N, C-alpha and C positions, 0 to 999 in steps of 0.2 A: 123298456124305453131306451132308445139308443141316443147316446150323447155324442154329438159331433165335436170332434176336437178342433180347437182354434188355437193358432199360434199366439203366444203371449205378445202383448203390445210392446213395440220397440220405443224406448224413451227417445224423445227428440234430442238432437244434437245440441249441446250447449256451447256457447262461445266461451273463451277464457274469462276468468274472474274480472268483473268490472272494478273491484277494489284494486287489483293489480294494475288495471289500465289507468285508474285515477292516480296511483302512485307514479306511473310513468309520466303522466302529464304534469304532475306537480314537480317532480324532479327535473323534467325537461324545462319547465318554466323557470325554475331556480337557476338552472344552468344558463338559460338565455339571459337572465339578469346578470349573472356573473360574467357572461360573455361581454355584455355591454360595458361593464366596469373594466374588464381586462383590455378590450379594444380601445376604450376611451383613454385609459391610463397609458397604454403603450403608444397610442397616437400622439398624446400630449407630450410625452417624454421624447419621442422621435422628433416632433416639431421643435421642442426646446433645444435638443442637441444640434439641430441643423440650422437654426435661425437665431438663437439667442446668445451665441458666443461672440466675444469681442475679437479684435484682430490678433490677440495673443492666445486665443482659444479658451478663455475663461468665461464661465457663467458667473455673472456679477450681480450682487444685490444693489439696491439703491443706497444712497448715502443717508445715514442717520446720525443724530446727535447723541453723544454720550457725555454726560456731565455729572460731577459729584464734588462736594466741598472737601472731600478727604484727600489722601495722598495717592490713592491708586483705585482703579476699577479692575475687578477680576471676574472672569467668566466662571460658570460652574464647570465641574470636571468633565472633560471630553474623554470618554472611556473607549479606547481602541485596542483592548486586550483581545486580539483575535487569536484563536487557538492554532489555526494553520497559518503561520506567519509568512511562509514562503510565497504563497500565491499573491496576497495583496501587496507585499513589499517588493519582491523580486520582479513581479510582472507589472508593477506600478499601477495596479488596478484602482487604488484610491486616489492617485494623482497628486496634484499640488494645490496648496491653499495660498491665497494671496490676500493680505490685509493691508488696506490703504487708510492712512489717518493723517489729518492736518489739524494744527492747533495754533491759536493766536498767542500762546504763552511765549514770553521772551526767550526762554531756553529751548523751545520746541517741544516735540512730542516723542515719547518712547513707546514702542510696541515690542513685547517679548512673548515667546512661547517656551514653557518650561515644564518638566515633569511635575506632577501634582505635588508630590512630597516636598520637592525643592522649593516650589513656588509658595506653598503654604508655610514652609519654614522661614522663608524670606519675609512673608507678610505677618508672621507671628509677632504680636505686640505692636503692629502698625495699624493706624486708623485707615481703613479702606472700605469700599463698598463692593459687595458681591452682586452680580446680575442674577436675579432669581427668576425673572420672566420678561419676555419681549413680545409685544403685540404689534402687528404690522398695520392693521386696519382698524382704528387709526393707530398711528405709530406711538407706542408708549413703552417705556422701560421701567421695570420695578427693581429696586435695589434693596439689598439687605445690609445695613451698616454694621461695621465691626469697630469697636473702640481700640485706641492705642495711640502711639506717638509717631514720630517721623522715621522714615526708613533711610537706609544708606542709598546713595545714588545708584540707580538700577544699572547703568552702563558699566559699573565696576565689577559686577557679579559675573561669574563664569559658568553658571548652571544653565543659562539660556540656550535652547536648541536652535533658535533663530531669533534675531532681533533687528530692529531698525530704529535709529534715533537721529534727531536733528530738527532744524527749523524747516518750515514749509511743509510740503506733502512728503510723507515717508511711506515706503512700500516694503512690507515684509513678505517674503516668499519662503514657503516651507514644504518639503516633501513629506507627505503624511506617513507616519510610522506607527507601529503598535505601541501601546502604552496608555497611561492616563495623563492627560495634558491640561494645562490651564493657560489661558491667554491673559496677559496683564497689560493695562494701558495706564501710562503715567506721564507726568511732565518729565522732560529729559534730565532736569536737575533734581528730581525727587521732591519738588515743592508742592505745597497744598493747593487744591483747587484745580480741577480738571474740566476742560471744555473742548471737546474734539469732535470733528466730523469723520465718521468711519464708514467704510464699505468693505464687504467681504466677497471674495470670488473663489472659484474652484474649477479645476480642469475636468474633474469627474469623468475619466475615460470609460468607466463602467456603464455610463448612461446609455450608450448605444446598445450594448449587449442586453441591458435590462429592458429597454424599450422593445427590442426584437423578441426577447423571451416572452414578454407580456402579449405581444401581437400573435406569436405562434400559439401560446396557451389559449388566447381568445379564439383563434381559428379552430383549434381542436375542440374547445368547449362548444363552439357554435355547431360543429358537425354532430357532436353527441346530442346537443339540445334538439337539433332538427330530427335526428334519428328517433330519440325518445318521444318527442311530441308526435311525430308521424305515426309511430307504432301505437302510442297510447290512444290517439284520436281514432285510429282505425279500429282498435279493439273496442273502444267505447261505442262505436256506431254499428257494430255487428248486432243484428237482431237476434236475441236469444230465443224469443218465443215464436218467431215466424218460420222456423225451420220445419218442414213437413215430416211426418213420420215416414219411416222407410217403406217404400212401395206405394205411398199415398200420392194422390194428385197434388200438384203445387197449389199453394194457397193463392186466392185471387189477390191482386194488389189492393191496398187500402183505398177507400174513396177519398178523393181530394177534399181538402178542407174548404168549407164554404166561407172564405174570407170576405166575399161580397156582402154577407149578411151582418158583418160587424162594422161599427163606425170607424174602426181602425183594424188593420190586419194583425191583431194581437188579441187572443182570448185569455183573459185573466178572471178567474172566478174564485169565490170563497163562500162556503156555507156556514152560517153561524151555528156552531156545534153545541147547543144547549142540552142539558144543564151544564154549567161550568162552575169550577171551584171559586169560592170567594177569595182565597188567599194565595193560590198557586202563582198568580202573576207577580207576587213579590219576590219569588225565587227563580223565575224562568230565566233570568239573565245568567244565573249560575248553571242551570241545566243546559243552556245553549252554548256554553263555552266550547265544547268539542266541535259543534257546528261552526262557530265563529272562526276557530283555528283553521278548519278545513276550507271554509269559504274564503279566507284570506289568501290562501295559496291558489284556490281556483280563480279568484278575481285577477291575481297576477297572471295566471295562464290565459285567462280570457283577454286581458289587455295585450299580451304578446301575440296571441292568435289573431286578434282584431287588426293589429298592424300588418300581419301577413295577409289577412283578407283584404285590407285596403289596397295593397299592390295587386292582388289577384283581380279585384274589381276594376282597378284602373287599367289593367292591360287586357282583361278578357271579358269584362262586363258581367261576371258571374261570381257569386259568393261560394267558396269551396264548401261543398255539402258537409263534409266531416266537421269542419270548423263551425259551420252554422249549427249543426245538431249539438255539438259540444256546448256552444254558447247558450242555446236554448235550454239545455240541461242545467247549466249553472244558474240561469235566471229562474228556472222552475224550482231548483233546490233553494235558492235564496228567497223566493216568494213563500214557499212552505215554511221556512224558518221565520220569515217576517210575519206570516199569518199567525203562527203559534206564539211569536214573541210580540215585540212592541210596535210593529207596524199595523197590527189589527187586534191582537189578543182574541182571535176568533175561535180558537179551539184549545182544548187541553190535551189533545192527542199529540204525542211527541213526533216530530217530523222524521221521516226515514232518511237515511244516508244514501240517497239515490238520485240519479239523473232522470230516471224513467218516470213516465206518467203513472200515477197511482190512483185508480178509480175509487178506491176506498178512503182516500184521504180527502178532507173537506176543502182543500185548496188546490187549484190546478192552474197551469199556464201553458200556452202553446202559441207558436208563431208560424204561420204558413211560409214555406220556403219559396222565395222569389226565383223564377226561372231566369230573369235578367234584371240587372241593375245599371243605372246610368253611370258611365265613366266620368262624365264631367261633374255630376252632383256629388260624387264621393269626395271631391277635393274641397268642398266648402260646406257641406251640410252639417258636419260634426262640430264646426266652430262658428262660422259666420251665421248660417241660417238658424242654428240652435241657440244663439245668444238669448233671445226672448224667453225660450223655454227654460234655459238654465236659471234665469232670474226667478221664474215662477216656481221651478222645482226647489230652488234654495229656500223659498218661503214655505212650500208644502212639506219638504222633507229635511230641511236643514242642510242642503247640499244634495249631491247625487247619492243619497243613502239608498241601500237596497234592503238589507236585512236588519239594520240598526238605525233608528232615528232617535238621536239624543235631544233634538230640539226641532222646532217647526210645527206647522199646524197639525200634521198627522200625530206627532208625539203628544201635543196638547189634548186633542180629542180622544186619543187612546187613554190618556191619563184620566180624563173624565169618566170614560167607560169603566176603567179599572176601579175607581172609587164607587161607581154605581154597583159594580159586582160585589165589592167589599161590604157595602151596607144593605143592598137589596137582593143580592144573588142573581140579578138579572142584568143583561147587557142591553142598553137602550137601542132599539132597532134603528131609529133615525140616525144615531151616531154611527152605527155599524155601516149602514148604506152609504153615508157621507164619506167615511174613512175608505171604504172600498173604491169609491169614485176617485178619491185623491191618489190612492195607490195605483189605480189604473192609469191616471195621468202620468205619474212618475215612470212607470214601466214602459209606457208608449214612448216617452222621451228617450229612455235607455235603449230601446230597440232601434230607434232612429239614429242615435249617435254611435251605436255599435255597428252601424252601416248595414243592418239586417233588412231594412226596408227603405224604399225611396219615398213613400207616402209621408207627408208632413203631419206631425201630431196635431190634432185639432185643439183649439184653445177652449176646451171644456172638459168636464169630467162627467162620466156616466155612472150615476150612483147605483147601488144595488149589488146583490151577490153575483149577478151575471148580467150580460147585455142581452136584453130581449128585443128591443125595437130594431128591426132590420133597416139598415141605412145602405143605399145602393153602392156607394163608393167612398173612398177616403178623399179628403180635400186635396186640391192640387198643390204642387210645390210653390213656394213664394216666388221663385224665379222661373218664368216661362222658358220653355225650350230645353230645360235641363232634365225633365222627366222623360223616361223611355215611353215610346208610343205603346198604346194598349194593344194586346195581342188580338189578331183577327178572330171574329166570332165564327 
């Protein structure tokens, strides 16, 4: 018998690791959040530097009252022991400080700045109040009292680096220098009982450089975030299993999803996976901690990418396919975690760490990709039109919960099912079907507010593990004229 030799099968080409792609998306999303902070901080400082200075170039606080029954009020130590003294001092990077004070005391007010050791030596044995905390909204000063007697008149001392004394409004100006400093406020004659109105200002010449540095850092972080997100999303959406074998004919394109047979263009299903453990639900929250951590980062990425999709829809009428597939993957991941956990408790099979559809897992989710979305509707559907749905979802899920429901109707019904499992080892089918319908409602709203579909979520839930009754089309949008025209048949 002759055996015909056949070449060994060639393994299909595999795209790069999806775990690495998830890391790229997560890191890119974190960089995007950091970018927002850097740009917001730099913009605020630049605005303050150019608009909030007075005619003398000082950034000045509002006026606040300082009062105490003792002989002096002293600030906590201001530590300016800078290792490289040449730059901040010689280049005047720290600038000048200006303290303005006025008092109704007959002798007037005294303001002085002194080295910490000299100031504490002067106040040793003197009854004074140290400022331990200042709150600005609302304005409140907390003092720490120190016992003692009366001091010598402050103006006769020679250790003050800068001072101002007299009746009416007094202004002290000091060029900031390295060291440890204390500011002391007294009556000019050293008498007991202080009641003064004080404001503080500073030139802060470093502010412009700091603002510019934050803006530059934000721009660099933004470029890196866009690069990482683009690369990660591209890798996530490469089909690993659709690549043909070498020399084989190309695989036919997948059949389009039959969205018209659904009451909403979202298919969310869950199969009650019995028999189930009586007690495992007590510890699932511990087992799901790794998923919760990963999902937190993925939700951040989904938020950032949805903002990008918002502008893409606004200008092109299309949802970027890579972002759409990523968001569907996150929703699918979250639904599997919720189905295993406290959104349904429908299975004891641990959910996979994956974006892809898993035919062997009892929970699945899919959203058909829309070829066109309304440019006008994207401006209002996620806030104005969705307000009634937000209220209902808050009752059902305790907010826009996806994988975790701490309160709400879903959590209550799931708790009933958990106790039924504990005492009877059976999950009540009626509760399961009802919980599935409530979760289906929540995810429809999520798909709508994530801008993934223009069809308005119906005000109803469809119970059961899957949607079987075919409904021709989704309900129209509440505002006529904002929906895109249906494609020609």
